[in-house]
C-alpha positions in Angstrom: 33.6 -26.4 17.2 35.4 -25.1 14.3 35.0 -22.1 12.6 35.3 -24.4 9.1 32.5 -27.1 10.7 30.0 -24.2 11.1 30.5 -22.9 7.5 30.3 -26.4 6.4 26.6 -27.1 8.3 25.2 -23.6 7.4 26.4 -24.3 3.6 24.4 -27.8 3.7 21.5 -26.4 5.5 20.9 -23.7 2.7 21.4 -26.1 0.0 18.9 -28.7 1.7 16.4 -25.8 2.0 16.8 -24.6 -1.5 16.6 -28.1 -3.0 13.4 -28.4 -1.1 12.0 -24.8 -2.2 12.6 -25.7 -5.9 10.5 -29.1 -5.3 7.7 -27.1 -3.6 7.6 -24.7 -6.8 7.4 -27.4 -9.0 4.6 -29.4 -6.6 2.7 -25.9 -7.0 3.3 -25.9 -10.7 1.6 -29.2 -11.2 -1.3 -28.7 -8.8 -4.0 -26.3 -10.5 -4.3 -24.1 -7.8 -5.8 -20.8 -9.3 -4.1 -17.2 -8.8 -7.0 -16.2 -6.2 -6.1 -19.4 -4.1 -2.3 -19.2 -4.3 -2.6 -15.3 -3.0 -4.9 -16.7 -0.3 -2.4 -19.5 0.9 0.2 -16.7 0.8 -1.7 -14.6 3.0 -2.6 -17.2 5.5 0.9 -17.6 6.0 2.3 -13.9 6.2 -0.5 -13.7 8.8 1.1 -16.5 10.9 4.4 -14.0 10.6 2.3 -11.1 11.9 0.9 -13.1 14.8 4.7 -14.0 15.7 6.1 -10.8 15.2 3.3 -9.5 17.9 4.7 -12.0 20.4 8.5 -11.6 19.7 7.8 -7.5 19.9 5.9 -7.9 23.4 8.4 -9.8 25.4 11.2 -8.0 23.8 9.3 -4.7 24.9 9.4 -6.3 28.4 12.6 -6.9 28.5 13.8 -3.6 27.8 11.5 -2.3 30.2 13.0 -4.3 32.8 16.6 -2.9 31.9 15.6 0.6 31.9 12.4 0.9 34.1 13.8 -2.1 36.8 10.1 -2.5 37.3 7.1 -4.5 35.8 4.5 -3.0 34.7 3.1 -0.1 32.0 5.6 2.9 31.6 3.2 5.3 33.3 2.9 3.3 36.3 6.3 2.9 36.6 7.1 6.5 36.4 4.4 7.3 38.9 6.3 5.9 41.3 9.9 7.1 40.4 11.7 10.0 41.9 11.6 13.2 39.6 15.7 13.2 38.6 14.5 9.5 37.3 11.8 10.7 35.4 14.0 12.9 34.0 17.3 10.7 33.1 15.7 7.4 31.7 13.6 9.0 28.7 16.7 10.7 28.0 18.8 7.9 28.3 16.9 6.0 26.6 16.5 8.8 23.6 20.3 8.3 23.4 20.6 4.9 23.1 17.6 4.8 20.3 19.6 7.2 18.5 23.2 5.4 18.9 21.4 2.1 17.3 20.1 4.2 14.2 23.3 6.1 13.9 25.6 3.2 13.6 23.1 0.5 12.7 22.1 2.3 9.2 26.0 3.0 8.7 26.9 -0.5 9.5 23.9 -2.3 6.5 24.5 0.6 4.1 22.9 1.9 1.3 19.3 0.7 1.8 16.0 0.8 -0.3 13.0 3.4 1.4 11.5 1.2 4.1 8.2 3.6 3.8 5.3 0.7 3.3 2.9 3.6 0.8 6.5 4.3 -0.9 7.3 0.8 -1.9 3.8 0.0 -3.3 2.8 3.1 -4.6 6.1 4.0 -6.4 8.1 1.0 -6.0 8.1 -2.6 -6.8 7.1 -4.3 -3.1 10.7 -4.6 -2.0 11.4 -3.7 1.8 15.1 -4.0 3.2 15.4 -6.6 6.0 18.7 -5.1 8.0 17.6 -1.8 8.2 14.0 -2.9 9.0 15.8 -4.7 12.1 18.0 -2.0 12.9 14.9 0.5 13.3 13.2 -2.7 15.0 15.6 -2.2 17.9 15.7 1.3 18.3 11.7 1.3 18.3 12.2 -1.1 21.0 14.5 1.4 23.0 12.3 4.2 22.8 9.2 2.2 23.6 10.7 0.7 26.7 12.1 4.0 28.2 9.4 5.7 28.2 9.0 7.5 25.0 5.5 9.2 23.9 5.4 6.5 21.0 3.2 3.4 20.2 4.5 0.1 19.2 2.1 -0.6 16.5 4.7 0.9 13.9 7.4 -1.7 14.4 5.0 -4.6 14.7 3.0 -3.2 11.1 6.7 -2.5 9.3 8.5 -5.5 10.6 5.7 -7.8 9.5 5.4 -6.4 5.8 9.2 -6.7 5.7 9.2 -10.1 6.7 6.4 -10.5 4.0 8.1 -8.5 1.7 11.5 -11.0 2.0 9.4 -14.0 1.5 8.3 -12.8 -1.8 11.9 -11.8 -3.0 13.7 -15.2 -1.9 10.6 -16.5 -4.2 11.0 -14.0 -7.1 7.7 -13.0 -7.7 6.9 -10.3 -9.5 6.3 -6.8 -8.3 2.5 -7.2 -8.3 2.8 -10.1 -5.9 5.0 -8.3 -3.3 2.9 -5.3 -3.0 0.4 -7.8 -2.0 2.3 -9.6 0.2 3.4 -6.0 1.5 -0.5 -5.2 2.0 -1.0 -8.4 3.8 2.1 -8.1 6.4 0.5 -4.4 7.3 -2.7 -5.9 8.0 -1.7 -9.1 9.8 0.7 -6.2 12.0 -2.2 -4.0 12.8 -4.7 -7.1 13.3 -2.4 -8.9 15.9 -0.9 -5.6 17.7 -4.6 -4.6 18.5 -6.6 -7.4 18.3 -8.6 -6.3 15.3 -9.0 -8.4 12.1 -11.6 -6.2 10.3 -9.2 -2.7 11.0 -6.2 -4.5 10.2 -7.8 -5.2 6.7 -9.5 -2.0 6.2 -6.0 -0.1 7.0 -4.1 -2.0 4.2 -7.1 -1.9 1.7 -7.3 2.0 2.4 -4.5 3.3 3.3 -1.3 1.0 2.2 -2.5 -0.3 -1.1 -5.1 2.3 -2.0 -7.6 -0.4 -3.6 -10.1 -2.4 -2.7 -11.0 -4.7 -5.1 -12.4 -7.7 -4.0 -9.3 -10.1 -5.4 -7.0 -7.7 -2.9 -9.3 -7.0 -0.2 -9.7 -11.3 0.6 -6.5 -12.0 1.0 -6.1 -8.7 3.4 -9.0 -10.5 5.3 -7.6 -13.9 5.4 -4.1 -12.5 6.5 -5.8 -10.3 9.2 -7.8 -13.2 10.5 -4.7 -15.6 10.8 -2.5 -13.3 12.7 -5.3 -12.1 15.0 -6.4 -15.7 16.0 -2.3 -16.8 16.6 -2.1 -13.5 18.5 -5.1 -14.6 20.6 -3.8 -17.8 21.3 -1.1 -16.2 23.4 -2.9 -13.1 24.6 -6.7 -14.3 24.7 -9.5 -11.7 23.5 -10.5 -8.9 25.5 -11.4 -5.5 24.8 -8.5 -2.9 24.9 -10.7 -0.1 26.5 -13.4 -0.4 28.6 -16.5 1.7 27.8 -19.1 1.8 30.3 -22.3 1.2 29.1 -25.0 4.0 27.3 -27.6 3.8 25.3 -28.5 6.4 22.7 -32.2 6.7 22.1 -32.5 10.6 21.2 -32.0 12.5 18.3 -31.3 15.7 20.1 -28.4 14.0 21.8 -26.2 13.7 18.7 -25.9 17.4 17.6 -23.2 17.7 20.6 -21.0 15.4 18.3 -21.1 16.9 15.2 -19.7 19.8 17.5 -16.8 17.2 18.9 -16.1 16.4 15.3 -15.6 20.3 14.1 -13.2 20.4 17.3 -11.3 17.5 17.2 -10.9 17.9 13.2 -9.3 21.5 13.7 -7.1 20.0 16.2 -6.1 17.2 14.3 -5.4 19.2 11.6 -3.4 21.6 13.5 -1.4 18.4 15.2 -0.6 17.3 11.8 1.5 20.7 11.2 2.9 20.7 14.6 4.2 17.2 13.6 5.7 18.6 10.1 6.7 21.5 12.1 8.5 19.5 14.9 10.7 17.7 12.5 11.6 20.6 10.8 13.1 22.0 14.2 14.9 19.0 15.3 16.7 18.6 11.8 17.8 22.6 11.9 19.3 21.4 14.9 22.0 20.2 12.9 23.1 17.7 15.4 23.8 13.8 14.6 20.6 11.7 15.1 21.2 10.2 18.8 21.7 13.8 20.1 18.4 14.7 18.8 16.9 11.8 19.9 18.4 12.4 23.3 17.0 16.5 23.5 13.4 14.5 23.1 13.3 12.1 25.5 15.0 14.8 27.6 11.7 17.2 27.1 9.3 14.1 27.6 11.6 13.8 31.1 10.8 17.3 32.2 7.4 17.1 31.0 6.8 14.1 33.1 7.5 16.0 36.3 4.3 17.4 35.8 2.5 14.8 34.1 4.1 11.0 34.4 1.3 10.0 32.4 2.9 11.3 29.0 5.1 8.2 29.3 4.6 5.2 26.8 1.7 5.0 24.5 -1.1 6.4 26.8 -3.1 2.7 26.6 -3.4 3.1 31.0 -4.2 6.5 30.5 -6.9 6.6 28.1 -8.6 3.6 30.1 -8.6 5.5 33.3 -10.3 8.6 31.5 -12.9 6.3 30.0 -13.1 4.6 33.4 -13.7 8.3 34.9 -10.5 8.4 37.4 -9.9 11.7 37.6 -10.9 14.8 39.5 -14.2 16.1 38.7 -15.9 19.3 37.8 -13.6 22.6 37.4 -10.8 20.7 38.5 -10.8 17.2 36.4 -11.3 20.2 33.3 -8.0 21.7 34.0 -6.2 18.5 34.8 -7.6 16.7 31.2 -6.9 20.3 29.4 -3.4 20.0 30.9 -2.7 16.3 30.2 -4.1 16.8 26.8 -1.6 19.5 26.1 1.1 17.4 27.8 0.8 14.5 26.1 0.7 16.6 22.6 4.0 18.2 23.6 5.5 15.0 24.3 4.4 13.4 21.3 5.9 15.8 19.2 9.2 15.9 20.7 9.2 12.3 20.1 8.1 11.6 16.7 9.8 14.9 15.7 13.1 14.1 16.5 13.2 11.1 14.6 12.3 8.1 16.9 10.7 5.3 15.2 7.2 3.9 16.2 3.7 4.0 15.6 1.2 7.1 16.5 -1.9 5.2 16.3 -2.3 4.5 20.2 -1.0 8.1 21.2 -3.4 10.0 18.7 -6.3 7.5 20.4 -4.9 9.0 24.0 -5.2 12.8 22.4 -8.9 12.0 21.1 -10.2 10.7 24.4 -8.2 13.5 26.3 -10.1 16.0 24.0 -13.2 14.5 23.8 -13.3 13.8 27.7 -12.2 17.7 27.9 -14.8 18.8 25.8 -17.8 16.9 27.6 -16.7 18.1 30.8 -16.7 21.9 29.4 -20.1 21.3 28.5 -21.0 20.0 32.2 -19.6 22.8 33.5 -22.0 25.3 31.1 -24.8 23.0 32.2 -25.7 21.1 28.7 -25.3 17.6 28.0 -25.2 16.6 31.5 -27.1 13.2 30.9 -24.5 11.8 28.5 -21.4 10.3 30.2 -17.9 11.8 30.1 -16.9 8.2 28.8 -19.3 8.8 25.9 -17.3 12.1 24.6 -14.0 10.4 25.0 -14.3 6.9 22.4 -15.9 9.4 20.0 -13.0 11.6 20.3 -11.2 8.8 19.8 -12.2 8.0 16.5 -12.4 11.3 15.7 -9.2 12.2 16.1 -8.2 9.4 14.0 -10.1 9.8 11.6 -8.9 13.5 11.1 -5.0 12.4 11.3 -5.5 9.4 9.0 -8.2 10.8 6.5 -10.2 7.4 6.8 -13.1 8.0 8.5 -13.9 4.0 7.7 -10.9 2.5 9.6 -11.5 4.9 12.6 -15.3 3.6 13.1 -14.1 0.0 12.9 -10.9 0.8 14.8 -12.7 2.2 17.8 -15.6 -0.4 17.5 -13.2 -3.7 17.6 -10.8 -2.3 20.2 -13.6 -1.3 22.6 -16.2 -4.1 21.8 -19.0 -1.4 22.4 -21.4 -1.3 19.5 -23.8 1.2 21.0 -21.6 4.1 20.4 -21.7 3.7 16.7 -24.4 6.7 15.9 -22.3 9.4 17.9 -19.0 8.2 16.3 -19.9 8.1 12.9 -21.1 11.8 12.9 -17.9 12.7 14.6 -15.6 10.7 12.2 -17.1 12.1 9.1 -17.4 15.7 10.5 -13.7 15.5 11.7 -12.3 14.2 8.7 -14.3 17.2 6.3 -13.0 19.9 9.3 -9.0 18.5 8.9 -8.8 18.1 5.0 -10.1 21.9 4.2 -7.2 23.1 7.2 -4.5 19.9 5.7 -5.0 18.2 2.4 -2.8 15.6 3.6 -2.8 12.7 6.0 -0.1 11.4 8.7 0.5 8.7 6.2 0.6 10.6 3.0 2.7 13.2 4.0 6.1 12.0 3.9 5.1 11.1 0.3 4.1 14.5 -1.0 7.6 15.7 0.7 9.5 13.5 -2.1 6.8 14.6 -5.0 4.9 11.1 -5.0 1.6 12.1 -4.7 -0.7 15.4 -4.7 -4.0 13.6 -2.6 -4.6 10.5 -1.0 -6.9 9.6 -3.3 -4.9 9.8 -6.6 -2.0 8.1 -5.2 -2.0 4.6 -6.2 -3.7 5.1 -9.2 -1.7 7.8 -10.6 1.8 6.3 -9.8 0.6 3.3 -11.1 0.1 4.3 -14.6 3.8 5.1 -14.9 4.5 1.5 -13.9 5.9 -1.0 -16.3 3.5 -4.1 -17.2 5.8 -6.4 -15.3 4.8 -4.8 -12.0 1.3 -6.1 -12.6 1.6 -8.7 -14.8 0.7 -12.5 -13.3 1.4 -16.1 -14.1 0.6 -16.5 -17.8 -2.6 -18.6 -18.9 -1.5 -22.2 -18.7 -1.0 -22.7 -22.8 -1.3 -25.9 -24.8 1.0 -27.0 -27.5 -0.1 -26.6 -30.8 -0.6 -30.7 -31.1 -2.8 -30.8 -28.5 -5.7 -32.5 -30.0 -9.7 -31.2 -29.6 -10.5 -33.4 -26.4 -7.6 -31.7 -24.7 -8.8 -28.6 -25.6 -12.6 -29.1 -24.5 -11.4 -29.9 -21.2 -9.1 -27.6 -20.5 -11.9 -24.6 -21.7 -14.7 -27.1 -19.2 -11.6 -26.8 -16.3 -11.5 -23.0 -16.4 -13.0 -19.7 -17.2 -10.5 -18.5 -19.5 -12.5 -18.1 -23.2 -9.2 -18.0 -24.6 -6.2 -20.5 -24.8 -2.5 -19.4 -25.9 -1.3 -22.3 -28.1 2.7 -22.6 -27.9 5.3 -24.4 -29.8 8.5 -26.4 -28.1 10.3 -23.7 -27.4 7.4 -21.6 -25.6 7.1 -19.6 -28.6 3.6 -18.0 -28.6 2.1 -19.2 -32.3 -1.5 -19.2 -31.9 -4.4 -18.4 -29.7 -7.6 -20.8 -29.4 -11.0 -19.3 -28.8 -14.1 -21.2 -26.8 -16.3 -20.2 -29.7 -14.0 -22.0 -32.4 -15.0 -25.3 -31.3 -18.5 -24.9 -31.7 -18.9 -25.9 -35.3 -17.2 -29.2 -34.2 -19.4 -30.2 -31.6 -22.2 -31.7 -33.9 -18.9 -33.8 -36.3 -18.2 -37.4 -35.8 -14.9 -39.4 -36.3 -13.4 -36.7 -38.4 -12.7 -34.4 -35.7 -10.1 -37.0 -34.1 -7.8 -35.6 -36.1 -8.3 -32.2 -35.4 -5.4 -30.9 -33.3 -4.8 -26.9 -32.0 -3.0 -26.0 -34.5 -5.9 -26.7 -37.5 -8.2 -24.1 -35.6 -6.4 -21.1 -33.7 -6.2 -17.6 -34.8 -2.8 -15.9 -35.1 -1.2 -14.6 -32.3 -2.9 -11.5 -30.8 -1.6 -8.1 -29.8 0.9 -8.7 -27.2 2.7 -7.0 -24.3 6.2 -7.0 -22.9 7.2 -6.7 -19.1 9.5 -3.5 -19.8 6.5 -1.4 -21.3 5.0 1.3 -19.5 0.8 0.9 -19.1 0.6 4.5 -20.9 2.4 2.5 -23.6 -0.1 -0.5 -23.7 -3.1 1.1 -23.1 -4.5 1.1 -27.1 -3.7 -3.4 -27.0 -6.0 -3.3 -23.8 -8.7 -1.4 -25.3 -8.5 -3.1 -28.1 -8.1 -6.8 -27.2 -11.6 -9.0 -26.0 -9.4 -11.1 -23.9 -9.5 -11.2 -20.0 -5.8 -11.7 -19.4 -3.4 -10.1 -22.1 -0.5 -12.5 -23.1 2.8 -10.7 -22.0 6.0 -12.2 -24.0 9.7 -11.7 -23.4 10.4 -10.0 -26.7 7.8 -9.4 -29.5 10.6 -10.7 -31.9 11.1 -14.1 -29.7 7.5 -14.1 -28.5 7.9 -16.2 -25.8 5.1 -16.6 -22.9 6.1 -15.2 -19.5 3.0 -13.8 -18.0 -0.4 -12.2 -18.3 -1.8 -8.8 -18.0 -5.2 -8.4 -16.5 -7.0 -6.3 -18.5 -10.0 -5.3 -16.1 -7.0 -4.0 -13.5 -5.3 -1.8 -15.9 -8.6 0.1 -17.2 -9.3 0.3 -13.5 -6.3 2.1 -12.8 -7.0 4.5 -15.8 -10.4 4.9 -14.1 -9.3 5.6 -10.8 -6.8 8.4 -12.4 -9.7 9.6 -14.3 -11.9 10.0 -11.2 -9.0 11.5 -9.2 -8.7 14.1 -11.9 -12.2 15.2 -12.2 -12.3 15.4 -8.4 -9.3 17.7 -8.3 -10.7 19.8 -11.2 -14.1 20.1 -9.7 
């Protein structure tokens, strides 16, 4: 078919979609959906995106594995059957190819915005670039498929959040809604990748958005649930990790897990410091990214000569540790200690070289190895012999995750959902809270806030979102305006509007959309007992003068006096103070909440 026919078809399709999108927006304006309801609908759509991205990522990864490994199965299982030269060559070649994709791909797409989820939420407008995300997605597939020591959840989360952000950009929504979509995308990605809906929502609320308010958390939950169910429709429901049952009935068993929390907290902080050091050392090489990734793959290959278990994200080996499939007594202790160090170095080499991917699953592997090593060491000392080694491994998983993310609640819920074993919650909770206390003393930044600190965007995780938000503009937080009434609206129309909404004030506009006044609910009281004489009363007769308004380009610090003095839940936003045309609304409670968080964070830092 000639090229011009292709162009014509694409053009007609574009016009068709644009017409129907405009029609959908018109229908949306006519249907009286509340803002919260509309956000739930958007979250459901993002959940479908997250579930489908997980499905696509799975089959794409399997295809890349077949290309590089030539065998089916987990990378570890394949590595164990390979010859020594194949164990070295495969991750090296994979690192080289993944680096070439990054090197040439990012040059082809040109300069792009930041693709860091936290950065676009904390200091950005919620816009994530699609082209660079696709380049990194392909690079991540190659690294994972060739045995790199990295997880797939990073690529799934990034791509889900990027598609969600792009959806909002195409609809030309305000930044506050784009940031919510990014959070929903992150929630759906984690939920779909781990079959963990609660963890997905908590991850997005605690780590990405830094806000647990219900108007944000409800869409995150909705998105996580939908993504999980979409994923389950393809992969079913089963626990990621199999944990032998054990019942905790004695308080005397708990102190051992406090000790494990101390150990994992220290090791987690060291792991974060080593990650930073590894990245610095690789950057000092002054070689292209594809050479760095090839060197990282080469290091993984040499480690795999002795420990092929370091390939991949560690899912299979973590299950082997939990099921006790390793040598016992002193031989097992040596093996697990060596495996832990080998996986640690392999992860440092992969991540430090610049590979794209997640560190959630490798961190769980390290925690399981460290916990099992700790438990075996106690047994060699004839201590805690009644406790299964798998219990120490599970608590180690959660404690290591808590130490690196600085989110103990997330770690507890994550381990609970991926193991489906509630009996381990008491020691798990102890280990997680102790580990974060130790880790934060030794290394104040988490694995997510460290990149922001390097750019000077944050000092502490608690203050990240709130302090940066005070420097944002009204346009980034404003919502759709309270539907106004015309100055000619009758008293009956005003009464119906108040009965159908929770607003105490209604903006009044003229034919040009210019705000000319405000009608308060209490202003209608004097007319309730009147007779037919009220039939001629219109909004113009009872409206108040226009209240102090704000404009989209004003910073939150500038509008704080207006917010404090206002008695309205939603402060009107106008295009300019001269034209006074109503364009949005600024939630008073949200602005005050942001400043409260800043004050609390500063007091904590000073105290």
